[in-house]
N, C-alpha and C positions, 0 to 999 in steps of 0.2 A: 183616542189619540191620533188615529189614521185617517178619521173623519177631518179633526181639525188640518191636519198636515196638507189633505187633498181637497176640500170641500168648502175650506173658509173662501168667503167671496173678498177679495182683493181689487185695488186698484190695477185697472188694465191699460195704465199708459206704456208699461214695459213693451207690450205685445202691439199698440198702436204703434209705437214709434219702429218696431222692430219690422213690421208691415212695411213702412215706408221704406226703410233701409232696405229691406229684403227686395221690395218691386224695383227700385233704382239699380241694385244691384246685379241683378239678374238681367234686368234689360241694358245694363251694360257689356254684360258677358255674351249676350245675343248678338248686340249689335258691334261689338267688338269682333266678334267671330266672324263677321263678315270683312269689316275693316281690315284686319290682320291678316287676312287670307287663311285663316285656319279652316273655314268652312269649304271652300277650292280645295285646299291640299287634302283634305280627309274624307269630305263626304262629294264631291265633284269631279275633281281630276283621275283617281284613281280609278282603275278598271275593275277592282276586286276590294272588296273594304272591309273583311275580315271583323263580320259580326261576332258578337260572344255566339257560343256552337249553343245550337238548338234554336236560333232566332233569324235565320237565314231568310226567313219569309221577311223581315224587318229591311226593306232597301232603300234607300236614296230617291226621292224626287228625280226623273229624267230631267236633262237640260239645266237649267237655272233653278228649277224648284225648290233647292234647298236655301237658295237665297230668301225665297218668299216665305218658307217654312220657319226660318231663323227670323224673318222681320217679323212674322205673327208672335213668335215667342216673347221677343222684345217688346211689342205692342201689348202682348200681357202684363209682361213686368211692370209698364207703367200704370196699366190699369189696377195692376195691386196695389202698387204705390199710393194710386189716388182713391183706392176704394171704392172702383168702380165695376157694378157686377164682380164682386168679391170672389165668390164661392165658383163661380163658374170660369173665370178667370185663372184662378190657383189651380183648379182641375185640368183646364185645358193645357197650362204650362205645363202640370206634371206629368201630364200623358205624354205631352211633346218631347218633352225633357229625356222621360225615359226610354222613349223609343229610341230617340238621338244616343244616347248613352249604349244601348243594346247594339245600334247595327253598325258599329264601328269601336274597336278597343284598340288602335294603332294608337290612338291618343290618349289611351287610359290615364287617368289621373283620380285619386282619390277624391277630390274636392267635387268631381263630376257625381259619385256615388253619394255623399253627404247632400250634394244638392236634392237628389232625388228624394234623399228620406225626409229632410227638412220640408221639403216641397208637400210631401205626402203629409206629414203631420200639421200642416197649415191648410190643409184642405177641410180639416177639421175643427179649426179654431176660430173662435168668433170675431175675427180680428179687425172685421167692417165695423164695429160698432161705435165707434166715434171716429173722428176727425176722416170722413170719408163721402164721397158723392152719394154712396147708399142709402146714408143717414138723411143728406140733403133732400133725396128722394124718395124717403118713407122714414120720416123722424121716430116714428113710433120703435124703430129697432134699436134706437139709440141706448146705450150703457156707459157707465164709467167704471163697472166692476166685472171682474173674471173670476172663475175657480183658481184654487192656487195649485191643482194639478197642472195648469199650462206651464205653470213656469217649472213645475219638476220634471215633466216631461223632457222640457229643452236642457235642463241640468242634468238630467241621468244620461241624455242623449251623448252631449259634449263630455260626460266623466268616461262613457264608454270607447269613445273616439282617442282621447288624449290618455286615456290608461293603457289602453292597448298599445297606442303607437308608443308609449314610454318603454314598455316591457320587451315589444320588438325591437328595440335598439339594444337590449342587453345582449349583444354578442360579440366574439371576437373584432370583429374586424372595425365596428362602430369604438368599441371598448380602449382599441390600441389607436384610435383616431384615423385608421388609414383610410376608412370611408369617407370623411371630412376631406381627407387631402384631394382623394379621387374628386369629390364634389366640388371642391374649389379650383382646381385644377383649370376647368374650363373658365372659369372667372379670373384668370391672372392678366386678362387684357382690360378689365374693368377700370374706367377713369378713377383716381385718387386712392381707392382702394383695394385693386387688382394685387399689387405686389404683399399688401398687409395679409390679405386673406392666404397667402401662400406659406405664412411663417406657421410653423409647429405651437407655437404657443396658443396661436389664433384656433387653430384645430382641436388644442383641448379644452379651449375657453367655449366653442361651439359644442363639441361634442357633449360636454358635461351638463352645460345648461339645457342642450337637447333633452336628456333624460329627464333632468329634475324640474324644467318647465312643465312637462308634458304629464307627469307625473304629481306636480304640485298645483297646477293654475287653477283647476276647479276648486278644489277646497281652500284653497288663498282666498279666491275671489267669494267663496260662501262665507267665510268668518270675516267678521265686521272689523276688527284690528288690523288684517293685513288686505282689506278689500280695496283700498286706495293703491296701493304700492304695488300689489298685483295688477290692476290695471293700468298704471304705467307699464309696467313690466311686460303685460301682454300688448300694448301700444307698440311699444319697442322691438318686441319680438318678431311680430307681425309684419310692422313695418320694414324690418330687417330682410325679412321673408320676399316681400313683395318686391323690395329694390333688386335684391341678389339672386334670386331665383326667377323672379318674373312669372308666377303661378295664379295671374288671373285675380279673380276676386276673392278669391280663398282667405288672404290675411284681413281683408277688409268685413267680409262674413265673420269673420272669427272676431274681432273687434265688435262687431255688431251686438253679437250675442252677449256681450256683456251687461247690456239693459236690463238682463233678466236677473243679473247677481246683486245688483243695488234695489234700495227701497223702492216699493214702486211711486211713493211719495215727492220723493228725491227724483224720480225720471221725470215726474208730473211736472214738479218746478223747473226743471231745467228746459223743457221740451214744447208743456203745455200750460203756461202760466194761467190761460184761464179758462181752462178745463175745471170744470166743477169737482171739487175733491170729494172721495168716499168716505163718508162720516161714519158709516158702520161696517164692521166685518163679520157680518154673520155667517154661522156655518149651515148651509141649507144642501141637505142631501137630496141630489138628482135622481128620478126614477130610472135613469139607466146605469145607476153605480155599478152593478154585476157586471152588465156587460163592458164596461169602461175598463173593469178591472182585469176581465180575461180577456179581452183583446189586450191591453197594455201587458199583461203579464206575458203573453203568446210573442208578442212584439219583443219585449226588451229580451225575452228567452231567447229568441232567432237571434238579437244583436250579440247575445253573450256568446252562442255557441260557433257564429260562422268566422267569427277572427281565430279560433281554435281549430276550426276543422282539418288543420294542416298535418296537424298530430296523428291523425288518422291514417294517414300515406305512408307509404315507405320512405325512407331516406330524407333530405332535409328540403325545406321549401324554398331555402337559398340557392339549391341547386334545382330544384326540379319545377320550380314555381306552382306546384299541384295544393291548391290553397290558398293563395297569394293574394288575389282578388279582393277586395270588399272584406278586407281584415287589419286594415288603419295598419301595413307594414310600409310606412312612407318616407321616401328617400333613404333608403338602407342599402342600395348595392346598383353598382355599373355594371352592364350586361354586355359583351363584344362577343359575335359570333360568327364562324366562316364554314366554309365546306361546299359542298358542289351537290344539285339535284341533277338526277341521271333518271331519265324514262325510259324503260324498256318495252318494246311491242312483245306482247305473250305470243303472238302467232308468228311475227317474224323473226323476232328477235333483234330485230333493229335498235339500236341504241340512240337517245337523242341528248345532249349535254344543254340544260336550260340555263340560259341566259335571265337571272330573275330579272332585269332591267324591261325587258319585254313583256314581263306582265304586270310588275309593282311598281311602286314609288319607292325612293333613297329610303324615306323612312320606313316602309313597310318590307323593305330588303333586310334593314338590320333585325327587322324582326323573326322574320321566317330563317334565321341561323342561328339564333339565341333563344328562342321561347318555343317549348314543346308544342304547344295548341296551335302556335302560327306555323309551323312546320307541318302539322297533320293538316290545316286546313288547307294550306297552299297545295301539298300534295294532293289532296280532294279537288282541287281547282283545276289543276294540272290532269288527273283524271279526266273529269268532266270535258275539258278542252280538248282532249284527245279522244274523247268517245263520240265529240261531235266531226270528227274525219273518219269515224267508223274504226277506231282504233280501241283495243283492249288491251291497257297498260299496267305496268306495274311502277312504280315510284320511291326511290331512292335517295336518300342523304346521304353522299358519301365524305367521308375523311372532315365529320362533322367536329369542330370542336370549339368550347369556348371560354371566355376568361370573365372571372367575376371580380371585381375592385381591382382591375390592372393585374390581376395574379398571371399567372403561365396559363396557356390555352391547355386545356384539357380534353379528352374526347369526351362528346355529349351525348349523341344519338347512335345507336346500331347502326351501321351502314349495309346490315345484310337483311333489315327491316323493311319491307314493301309497306311504306306508310298509308299508300291508296289503299291496302286491303284490311288495313286497320280500324278499329272499332274504337271511338273515343268514349273513354268511361268518366264519370261524372263525381263518382267514390270510389275509385281504384286506381293504384298507381300502375302507369304505362310500364312494362317491363322493356321495351325498345330505349326508355332514358337509363344511358348506361349509369353506374353508382358513382356517387360523390367520391373525387378523390380525397374531399377536405374530411368527410368523416373517418374513412379510412386512416387518412395521416396522423387522427385524433387516436386511433385504435392504436 
């Protein structure tokens, strides 16, 4: 049973067309990042980049180097779409994109992380075996078949993403639709739909559909009787998100994944009418079966555990942000923070009140008051800056308060804590984050 599910040979048309879509989309993402100023705003202009903690060694290239960096990634996308030096192009893009993701988190987005995972998986898939320049150069590699496990790896990855995204939405501010109201408030000036998006009944529809869509879309696409309806619903849902939230290629990547849910023969007839159909669907056990099962088990166990790691921390992840990233907690909250950074010279007791605008960009400034890891990193950065002036300093964030989903501001970080002297823990709660007032109120 398991052997037939995973190792049956099936038509590879879905993988081939996905490779083409995927290459085009990542190319557009990279060239678009240059054209829209994303590269400049996040990787060139800021003095300090806020990399993921432990990845300080990953720094943007000097000068205009990051424009060339993203240009290379865009070219890799084109090579992937064309199937030219596919394996090398895929590995190069995956490595470069992962480094980009880790070297800055001010513009963190869940789809950047998903892109890493899909790119990593695609490095091992034989997506160059048909309709590729590689086949033109070496006809011996051409094949019209693939193992069924390729489809199921993609499906399982998507099921994890969507299911956790649905579960994360089952909390108070989403269920009373106040989160939706906050999200839509910034869209009030949109042409034609701005006023409609402020209606409470629209918030109810969006909030309810958001939970149900994420929970049911993968099963609905898998079940043949609901597949077409689910596809058109998915098409509408993702295009709506693209227009309203303007979140780059993610909606279109999500639509592209649909090719793995339809019958391979259907995909072949739509996209590759001249492609030779697969006449036999034998079960062939590869000699790497055991290695594949072990690697897949480790990978998917990690994917199952990462999104729930926040339960091992004290307090609520909505408040502390500890364990938030890489957990598919998408569009769940809006955070605003305020306070004042004070630097004290330990030897002279001289006090310096910091103007963040002298050090960070506007988007970074919003983060250093509202997110604990940003606050800690900024303190470390200030400590380093003053050390260059031969000053040993303490750094305090005074009057620290945050507002989540436009609720009243509440005290957030202990103003008596010298953040510059604190250690950052990867798997432990930080006591200088004050207790959540929302948990208190529930008690």
